[in-house]
C-alpha positions as CSV (number, residue, x, y, z in Angstrom):
1,M,-4.8,-26.7,18.7
2,S,-2.3,-24.0,19.3
3,V,0.9,-24.0,17.2
4,A,2.7,-24.1,20.6
5,F,1.7,-27.8,21.0
6,T,3.0,-28.9,17.6
7,K,6.5,-29.7,16.5
8,E,8.9,-26.7,16.3
9,E,9.1,-27.0,12.5
10,S,5.3,-26.3,12.3
11,S,5.6,-23.1,14.2
12,E,8.2,-21.8,11.8
13,T,6.1,-22.9,8.8
14,A,3.1,-21.1,10.3
15,A,5.0,-17.9,10.7
16,E,6.1,-18.1,7.0
17,T,2.4,-18.3,5.9
18,L,1.6,-14.9,7.4
19,L,3.3,-12.6,4.8
20,P,2.3,-9.0,5.0
21,D,0.5,-7.5,2.1
22,R,2.6,-5.7,-0.5
23,P,2.3,-2.0,-0.1
24,V,-0.1,-0.3,-2.4
25,S,0.7,3.2,-3.6
26,P,-1.7,5.9,-2.5
27,H,-1.4,7.6,-5.9
28,P,-3.9,7.1,-8.7
29,N,-3.1,3.8,-10.5
30,L,-2.5,5.2,-14.0
31,V,-1.5,2.5,-16.5
32,T,-0.6,2.4,-20.2
33,E,-2.2,-0.4,-22.4
34,A,1.0,-2.4,-22.0
35,G,1.0,-1.8,-18.2
36,L,-2.6,-3.1,-18.0
37,K,-1.7,-6.2,-20.0
38,A,1.4,-6.8,-17.7
39,L,-0.8,-6.5,-14.6
40,E,-3.2,-9.1,-16.1
41,L,-0.4,-11.4,-16.9
42,Q,1.1,-11.1,-13.4
43,L,-2.3,-11.8,-11.8
44,R,-2.6,-14.9,-14.1
45,Q,0.9,-16.1,-13.1
46,A,0.2,-15.6,-9.4
47,R,-3.1,-17.5,-9.7
48,E,-1.3,-20.4,-11.5
49,A,1.4,-20.5,-8.8
50,Y,-1.2,-20.6,-6.1
51,D,-3.2,-23.3,-7.9
52,A,0.0,-25.4,-8.2
53,T,0.2,-25.5,-4.4
54,V,-3.1,-27.3,-4.0
55,T,-1.4,-30.7,-4.9
56,I,1.0,-30.5,-2.0
57,D,0.0,-33.1,0.6
58,D,1.7,-31.7,3.7
59,V,-0.6,-28.9,5.0
60,N,2.3,-26.8,6.4
61,E,4.3,-27.1,3.3
62,R,1.2,-26.2,1.2
63,R,0.6,-23.1,3.3
64,R,4.3,-22.1,3.1
65,Q,4.4,-22.5,-0.7
66,A,1.0,-20.7,-1.1
67,A,1.9,-17.7,1.0
68,S,3.8,-15.7,-1.6
69,P,1.4,-16.4,-4.6
70,L,-1.6,-15.6,-2.4
71,R,0.0,-12.3,-1.4
72,D,0.7,-11.5,-5.1
73,L,-2.9,-12.5,-6.0
74,R,-4.3,-9.9,-3.5
75,Y,-1.9,-7.2,-4.7
76,F,-2.4,-7.7,-8.5
77,A,-6.2,-8.0,-8.0
78,A,-6.2,-4.7,-6.1
79,R,-4.0,-3.1,-8.7
80,L,-6.2,-4.3,-11.6
81,Q,-9.3,-3.1,-9.8
82,S,-7.9,0.4,-9.3
83,A,-6.2,0.6,-12.7
84,Q,-7.0,3.7,-14.8
85,L,-6.1,3.1,-18.4
86,V,-4.7,6.3,-20.0
87,P,-4.7,6.3,-23.8
88,A,-1.4,7.0,-25.6
89,P,-0.8,10.7,-26.1
90,V,-2.1,12.0,-29.4
91,S,0.1,15.1,-29.4
92,R,3.9,15.3,-29.2
93,A,3.8,19.0,-28.3
94,T,4.4,18.4,-24.6
95,V,5.6,15.6,-22.4
96,A,2.7,13.4,-21.3
97,F,1.9,10.1,-19.6
98,G,2.6,7.2,-21.9
99,G,5.0,9.3,-24.1
100,T,8.7,9.2,-24.5
101,V,11.0,12.1,-23.6
102,T,14.6,12.7,-24.3
103,F,16.5,15.3,-22.2
104,S,20.1,16.3,-21.6
105,R,21.6,17.0,-18.2
106,D,23.8,20.0,-17.6
107,D,26.7,17.5,-17.3
108,G,26.2,16.4,-20.9
109,R,24.5,13.1,-20.3
110,V,21.4,12.3,-22.4
111,H,18.6,10.1,-21.3
112,T,15.4,8.8,-22.9
113,Y,12.5,7.5,-20.9
114,R,8.9,6.5,-21.4
115,I,6.7,7.9,-18.6
116,V,4.5,5.1,-17.3
117,G,2.5,3.8,-14.3
118,E,4.2,2.8,-11.1
119,D,3.9,-0.9,-11.6
120,E,5.5,-0.9,-15.0
121,A,8.3,1.5,-14.3
122,D,11.8,0.1,-14.9
123,P,14.5,2.8,-15.3
124,K,17.1,0.3,-16.6
125,A,14.7,-0.6,-19.4
126,G,13.9,3.0,-20.2
127,S,10.7,3.7,-18.3
128,I,10.0,5.8,-15.3
129,S,7.0,6.3,-13.1
130,Y,4.9,9.3,-13.6
131,M,5.3,9.9,-9.9
132,S,9.1,10.0,-10.1
133,P,10.6,13.5,-9.4
134,V,12.1,13.7,-12.9
135,A,8.8,12.8,-14.6
136,R,6.8,15.2,-12.4
137,V,8.9,18.2,-13.5
138,L,8.9,17.1,-17.2
139,I,5.2,16.4,-17.7
140,G,3.5,19.3,-19.5
141,K,6.8,20.8,-20.8
142,A,7.9,21.2,-24.5
143,I,11.0,20.7,-26.5
144,G,13.6,23.4,-25.5
145,D,12.2,23.8,-22.0
146,V,14.7,23.7,-19.2
147,V,13.6,22.4,-15.8
148,D,15.3,21.9,-12.4
149,A,15.4,18.4,-11.1
150,G,17.2,18.0,-7.8
151,G,19.6,20.8,-8.5
152,Q,20.4,19.7,-12.1
153,E,19.1,21.4,-15.2
154,L,17.4,19.2,-17.7
155,E,16.7,20.4,-21.2
156,I,14.0,18.6,-23.2
157,T,15.5,17.7,-26.6
158,A,12.8,15.4,-28.1
159,I,9.3,14.1,-27.3
160,G,7.9,10.9,-28.8
């Protein structure tokens, strides 16, 4: 039976169950060990949230409640499948994926970031994606190197 012949509330609920997939980055899915564990945890949490919807009696409400966890399940399963674990850097001679870099801007501000995968990046918590413009100009550089990032000069002062 078409949704057109059901009550109006059902057509709204049906539309809510058709969530578009979360966009998946076209870049290689590089992850640190912590990033891989975080993806596994997020997949487990999405699965638990989806499993919790099974007990909902009303079919429309169950579909509505399951839509977001189901979308997350697809996303995190895809991200885990494509994850490429990158070991922690063994050398601190140059900026590398998984390492920490401290740099000063030409306006005097100093920043420290860990360069990580796209899913685990959180600039407010001190981590940036390896695909971010800043990380891309810093990777491979050494202490004392000065790079241009969006018209600002950044000088690398420490690598950890």
